[in-house]
C-alpha positions as a printed Julia matrix, in Angstrom:
132×3 Matrix{Float64}:
 53.11  86.21   67.66
 55.55  83.76   69.22
 54.31  80.89   71.37
 54.18  79.69   74.05
 53.43  83.08   75.55
 53.1   83.56   79.3
 51.18  86.64   80.42
 51.82  87.77   83.98
 51.24  90.61   86.43
 54.3   92.78   85.84
 53.94  94.46   89.24
 53.89  91.16   91.14
 57.2   90.15   92.71
 56.01  86.53   93.02
 55.16  86.41   89.3
 58.51  87.95   88.37
 60.37  85.47   90.58
 58.47  82.6    88.95
 59.58  83.88   85.54
 63.19  84.1    86.73
 62.99  80.43   87.74
 61.56  79.47   84.35
 64.37  81.35   82.59
 67.07  79.87   84.83
 65.88  76.28   84.41
 65.0   76.59   80.74
 62.0   75.11   79.0
 61.41  73.19   75.82
 60.04  75.03   73.93
 61.34  78.4    75.08
 58.7   80.67   76.54
 57.95  84.27   75.67
 56.6   86.7    78.25
 54.3   89.71   78.24
 52.55  91.65   81.0
 48.81  91.14   81.46
 48.33  94.9    81.37
 49.92  95.27   77.93
 48.53  95.57   74.42
 49.71  92.07   73.47
 47.59  90.56   76.25
 44.6   92.67   75.19
 44.99  91.39   71.61
 45.67  87.73   72.38
 43.57  86.95   75.46
 39.8   86.89   74.94
 38.03  89.56   77.0
 36.03  86.86   78.82
 39.26  85.97   80.62
 40.16  89.55   81.47
 36.93  90.76   83.06
 36.41  90.74   85.94
 40.14  91.39   86.33
 41.93  88.08   86.18
 44.06  87.17   89.17
 46.11  84.54   87.37
 48.93  83.97   84.99
 47.71  83.16   81.49
 49.49  80.8    79.14
 48.84  80.79   75.42
 50.13  77.47   74.12
 49.18  75.84   70.8
 46.37  78.4    70.43
 44.83  77.32   73.75
 44.45  79.45   76.86
 45.46  78.05   80.26
 44.96  79.88   83.55
 45.55  79.28   87.26
 46.94  75.86   88.2
 46.38  74.5    84.69
 48.85  77.07   83.34
 51.34  76.16   86.05
 51.14  72.46   85.21
 51.52  73.16   81.49
 54.67  75.15   82.31
 55.98  72.36   84.53
 55.55  69.92   81.63
 58.1   71.97   79.72
 60.68  72.06   82.51
 63.63  69.66   82.59
 63.93  66.7    84.93
 63.81  66.64   87.99
 61.44  69.63   88.12
 58.84  67.83   86.04
 58.3   65.6    89.1
 55.96  68.34   90.38
 53.44  67.02   87.86
 52.62  64.41   90.49
 50.46  67.06   92.15
 48.07  66.85   89.18
 46.45  63.87   90.91
 44.94  66.25   93.45
 41.35  67.35   92.8
 41.01  70.37   90.49
 38.92  72.2    93.08
 41.71  71.87   95.67
 44.36  73.01   93.18
 42.25  75.99   92.13
 41.59  76.99   95.75
 45.3   76.73   96.55
 46.21  78.85   93.5
 43.6   81.47   94.41
 44.83  81.57   98.03
 48.39  82.24   96.84
 47.16  84.87   94.37
 45.11  86.59   97.08
 48.04  86.73   99.53
 50.94  87.42   97.15
 51.12  91.13   97.96
 51.11  90.34  101.67
 54.19  88.16  101.29
 56.05  90.36   98.81
 55.3   94.01   98.17
 53.87  95.21   94.87
 56.54  96.41   92.46
 56.36  99.97   91.13
 57.12  98.82   87.61
 57.75  95.69   85.61
 61.48  94.93   86.07
 63.76  94.69   83.06
 64.85  91.12   82.33
 68.54  90.24   82.09
 70.03  91.16   78.69
 70.38  87.54   77.53
 66.6   87.01   77.9
 65.24  90.33   76.61
 64.3   88.91   73.21
 61.79  86.66   75.0
 59.88  89.63   76.48
 57.29  91.82   74.83
 56.7   95.12   76.61
 54.04  97.23   74.92
């Protein structure tokens, strides 16, 4: 299984837009993507993370699981300059960062409607996606 692997809600427009940004900017190393509702997620993410239903992206990186804001910061570490400057927000308390992440996750379908299906990625990035 390739790593780093980012698991996301395939029906979430916000999640899909975040992935488009990651693909456009590029990361080192390159990320792979799979929906949280797929078989790959069920095989790779321990069930303790998936129940109750997880309202977060999940990053598998160097055999470690990152969720919520910790996953976002790990992704930001892999982005090119000047986007890595967002790591400055890591100085904020973890409880504040978690609450902010959970607020965004709770309201994401208010801001952008739920997608009927996981959109197909552009052809040049399809090898980085696992749909199962």
